[in-house]
C-alpha positions as CSV (number, residue, x, y, z in Angstrom):
1,M,124.8,125.1,136.9
2,N,128.3,123.8,135.6
3,D,130.2,124.8,132.4
4,L,129.3,121.6,130.8
5,T,125.7,121.8,131.4
6,K,125.8,125.5,130.0
7,R,127.4,124.5,127.0
8,I,124.8,121.7,126.2
9,L,121.8,123.9,126.9
10,I,123.3,126.3,124.3
11,A,124.8,124.2,121.8
12,V,121.8,121.7,121.1
13,P,119.2,124.4,120.3
14,A,121.9,126.4,118.2
15,A,123.1,123.4,116.3
16,A,119.2,122.4,115.6
17,L,118.6,126.0,114.3
18,L,121.7,126.0,112.3
19,L,120.9,122.6,110.8
20,W,117.4,124.0,110.1
21,L,118.6,126.9,108.4
22,T,121.3,125.1,106.4
23,W,118.5,122.5,105.2
24,Q,116.2,125.7,104.0
25,G,119.2,127.0,102.0
26,G,119.0,130.1,100.2
27,T,118.5,133.5,101.6
28,P,117.8,132.4,105.2
29,F,120.9,130.4,105.3
30,R,123.1,133.1,103.9
31,V,121.6,135.8,105.9
32,L,122.4,133.7,108.9
33,F,126.3,133.8,108.2
34,I,126.1,137.3,107.2
35,L,124.8,138.2,110.6
36,I,127.6,135.7,112.2
37,T,130.1,137.7,110.2
38,A,129.1,141.0,111.5
39,I,129.1,139.7,115.0
40,T,132.4,138.2,114.7
41,I,133.8,141.6,113.2
42,W,132.5,143.4,116.5
43,E,134.3,140.4,118.6
44,V,137.7,140.9,117.0
45,H,137.4,144.5,117.0
46,R,137.2,144.3,120.6
47,M,140.2,142.2,121.2
48,F,142.5,144.1,119.1
49,R,141.1,147.3,121.0
50,E,142.8,145.5,124.1
51,L,146.0,145.3,122.0
52,K,145.8,149.1,122.0
53,S,146.2,148.7,118.1
54,P,142.3,148.7,117.2
55,D,141.5,148.2,113.8
56,L,139.9,151.1,111.4
57,L,136.5,149.5,112.2
58,I,134.7,151.3,109.3
59,I,137.5,150.0,106.9
60,S,137.4,146.4,108.0
61,V,133.3,146.6,107.6
62,L,133.8,147.8,103.9
63,I,136.2,145.3,103.0
64,A,134.3,142.7,104.6
65,S,131.2,143.7,102.9
66,G,133.1,144.0,99.6
67,I,134.0,140.3,99.9
68,W,130.4,139.2,100.7
69,F,128.5,141.6,98.1
70,A,131.1,140.9,95.3
71,S,131.6,137.3,96.3
72,D,131.3,136.1,92.4
73,Y,134.5,138.3,91.7
74,I,136.2,136.9,94.8
75,L,135.3,133.1,94.1
76,S,136.9,133.7,90.6
77,V,140.3,133.0,92.3
78,Y,138.8,130.2,95.0
79,F,142.0,128.1,94.7
80,L,144.0,130.9,96.2
81,L,141.5,132.0,99.0
82,P,142.6,129.3,101.5
83,F,146.2,130.4,101.4
84,V,145.1,133.9,101.9
85,L,143.6,133.2,105.3
86,L,146.5,130.6,106.0
87,G,148.9,133.6,105.7
88,F,146.7,135.8,108.3
89,S,146.9,132.6,110.5
90,L,150.5,132.1,110.5
91,I,151.4,135.7,111.0
92,L,149.2,135.7,114.3
93,I,150.8,132.6,115.5
94,F,154.5,133.0,114.7
95,W,154.9,136.8,114.3
96,R,152.6,137.9,117.4
97,N,155.6,139.3,119.4
98,R,157.2,141.1,116.4
99,G,155.0,144.3,116.2
100,V,153.4,143.2,112.9
101,V,150.2,142.1,114.6
102,A,149.8,145.1,116.9
103,S,149.8,147.3,113.7
104,P,146.6,148.9,112.8
105,L,147.1,147.9,109.1
106,F,147.3,144.3,110.1
107,S,144.3,144.6,112.5
108,T,142.1,146.2,109.7
109,L,143.1,143.8,107.0
110,F,142.8,140.9,109.5
111,N,139.4,141.9,110.5
112,G,138.1,142.6,107.4
113,I,139.2,139.7,105.6
114,Y,139.9,136.5,107.8
115,A,136.6,135.6,109.4
116,P,134.5,137.4,106.6
117,L,136.2,135.4,104.1
118,G,135.9,132.1,105.8
119,F,132.2,132.6,106.6
120,L,131.7,133.3,102.9
121,L,133.3,130.2,101.9
122,I,131.3,128.1,104.6
123,A,128.1,129.4,102.9
124,E,129.3,128.7,99.5
125,I,129.9,125.2,100.3
126,R,126.0,124.8,100.4
127,F,126.2,125.2,96.8
128,P,122.9,126.5,96.0
129,E,122.7,125.4,92.5
130,M,122.7,121.7,93.7
131,G,119.6,122.1,95.8
132,Q,119.3,119.8,98.6
133,Q,122.2,117.9,97.7
134,G,124.3,120.8,98.8
135,F,123.0,120.4,102.3
136,W,125.0,117.2,102.6
137,L,128.2,118.8,101.5
138,I,128.0,121.5,104.0
139,L,126.7,119.1,106.5
140,S,129.9,117.0,106.3
141,L,131.8,120.0,107.1
142,F,129.8,120.7,110.2
143,L,129.9,116.9,111.5
144,M,133.7,116.7,110.7
145,I,134.4,119.8,112.6
146,W,132.1,118.8,115.7
147,G,133.6,115.2,115.4
148,N,136.9,116.3,115.5
149,D,136.3,118.6,118.5
150,V,134.7,116.0,120.5
151,F,137.3,113.3,120.1
152,A,140.1,115.6,120.3
153,Y,138.7,117.0,123.6
154,F,138.1,113.6,125.0
155,G,141.4,112.0,123.4
156,G,143.3,115.1,125.1
157,K,141.7,114.8,128.3
158,N,142.1,111.3,128.8
159,F,145.5,110.6,127.1
160,G,147.0,114.2,126.6
161,R,150.6,114.2,127.7
162,H,152.4,116.3,125.1
163,A,151.3,120.2,124.4
164,M,151.2,121.4,120.8
165,A,151.5,125.0,121.4
166,P,152.1,125.5,125.4
167,K,152.6,129.2,125.0
168,I,149.4,129.8,123.1
169,S,147.0,127.1,124.1
170,P,148.3,124.8,126.8
171,K,145.5,122.3,127.1
172,K,145.8,121.5,123.4
173,T,147.9,118.3,123.1
174,W,149.2,116.2,120.2
175,E,147.4,113.3,121.8
176,G,144.2,115.2,121.3
177,F,144.9,116.5,117.9
178,F,145.4,112.6,116.8
179,S,142.1,111.6,118.4
180,G,140.5,114.2,116.4
181,F,141.0,112.4,113.0
182,A,138.9,109.4,114.2
183,G,136.1,112.2,115.1
184,A,136.4,113.7,111.6
185,I,136.1,110.3,109.9
186,A,133.1,109.5,111.9
187,G,131.5,112.8,111.2
188,F,132.1,112.4,107.2
189,S,130.7,108.9,107.3
190,I,127.6,110.0,109.2
191,A,126.8,112.5,106.4
192,F,127.7,110.2,103.8
193,F,125.6,107.5,104.6
194,A,122.7,109.7,105.9
195,A,122.6,111.2,102.5
196,G,122.0,108.1,100.6
197,D,123.2,109.8,97.5
198,F,126.1,111.9,98.5
199,P,127.2,114.0,96.0
200,L,130.9,112.9,96.0
201,P,132.5,109.6,96.5
202,Y,133.4,108.0,99.8
203,W,137.2,108.1,99.0
204,V,136.8,112.0,99.6
205,C,136.6,111.2,103.1
206,G,140.5,111.0,103.1
207,P,141.5,114.1,102.1
208,A,138.6,116.1,103.7
209,V,139.4,114.3,107.0
210,L,143.1,115.6,106.7
211,I,141.9,119.1,105.8
212,V,139.7,119.4,109.0
213,S,142.1,117.6,111.2
214,I,144.9,120.1,110.6
215,F,143.6,123.3,109.5
216,G,140.6,123.0,112.2
217,P,143.2,123.1,115.2
218,L,145.5,125.6,113.6
219,G,142.4,128.0,113.4
220,D,141.6,127.2,116.9
221,I,145.3,128.1,117.8
222,T,144.9,131.3,115.8
223,A,142.1,132.6,117.7
224,S,143.8,131.3,121.0
225,S,146.7,133.5,119.8
226,L,144.9,136.7,119.3
227,K,142.9,136.1,122.6
228,R,146.1,135.5,124.6
229,L,147.6,138.7,123.1
230,A,144.3,140.6,124.0
231,G,144.6,139.2,127.6
232,V,141.0,137.8,127.2
233,K,139.6,134.3,127.7
234,D,136.9,134.2,125.3
235,S,136.1,136.5,122.3
236,S,132.8,137.5,123.7
237,S,130.3,136.3,126.3
238,L,127.4,136.1,124.0
239,L,126.9,132.4,124.0
240,P,127.2,131.2,127.6
241,G,129.6,128.5,128.2
242,H,130.9,128.8,124.7
243,G,132.3,132.5,124.6
244,G,131.7,134.1,121.4
245,F,131.1,133.2,117.8
246,F,134.8,133.5,116.8
247,D,135.4,131.0,119.6
248,R,132.6,128.6,118.0
249,F,133.6,129.0,114.6
250,D,137.6,129.4,114.7
251,S,138.2,125.8,113.5
252,M,135.7,126.1,110.7
253,I,136.8,129.7,109.5
254,L,140.5,128.2,108.5
255,S,139.1,124.8,107.3
256,A,136.0,125.9,105.3
257,P,138.1,127.6,102.3
258,F,140.4,124.2,101.9
259,I,137.1,122.0,101.9
260,F,135.5,124.5,99.5
261,V,138.3,124.1,97.0
262,L,138.5,120.3,97.4
263,Y,134.8,120.0,96.8
264,F,134.6,122.6,94.2
265,Y,137.4,121.0,92.1
266,L,136.0,117.4,92.3
267,M,132.4,118.2,91.4
268,H,133.5,120.4,88.5
269,S,136.0,118.0,87.1
270,A,133.6,115.4,87.3
271,V,131.3,117.4,84.7
C-alpha cells in the first residue's frame, strides 16, 4: 500500500468524523479539540526531548489547562492572541540555532501555549452562541486550509522551482505557495454558497484567504523547523501516512487565531 493510499484511507473517515462533530457543536466538538490538544502536547514534548531540552511537561500541561479552562479571560484580549503565536513561530524559525529554542524555558512555554492556544481558537471559531450558523464559519476555515494544502501540493509538484525555506522545508516552493491562494478561495466559496445564508458577506473571502494562505504555510514551516531540529520526520506515527496531530493541524494552529479575530470583529462591529 503506497503512502498516498494510506493518506486517503485515514483522511476520508477522519474528515467525516471531524465534520460530524463540528456540525454537532457544543460539548462533543469542544472535547474533541481538548483531546487533540492533549495528544499534541505529548507529541511536542517528545520532539523537544530529542533536542535534549525537554519542556517541564507538568508545567506545560498546567499552562495549557489554564488556557482552556480560563478561556473567557483569555479571549478578553483576543486581538493580541495571534501575535503571541506568531512570536513563538518566528523565534522557532529564525532563532533555532541560537540556543533560545534549546532552553527548557522556551520549550515549556512553547508546548504550553502554542498549540493549546491555537486549538482553543479553532474551537472558538465555531461560535456556539450562533447555533448552526457557527458551523459554516468553522467549515470555511477547514475548507480554506484543505484547499490551500491541496493546491499548494499540486502547484509545487508540477511547477515548483524556487524553494521557500530550503534549509527547513526543501519541498515547499514559492510556486506552490501562490497556487495555494486559489485553493483557499475555492474552499471559502464552497462554504459560503453551501451555507445559503453565510453569517458574513462574501468580500470577507479576500482577507480570510490572505490570512490562511500566508499564516498556514508559516505554521507548516514552524512545525518543520521543530521536526528538523529534533531530527524526526513526523511529530508522531499516530496517523498512518499523515504523521501526528501536530503535522495535520500545523497550518490551522497559526491561521485560526487571525481568522478568529477577523470573524469576531466583523460580527460584533455589525451588531
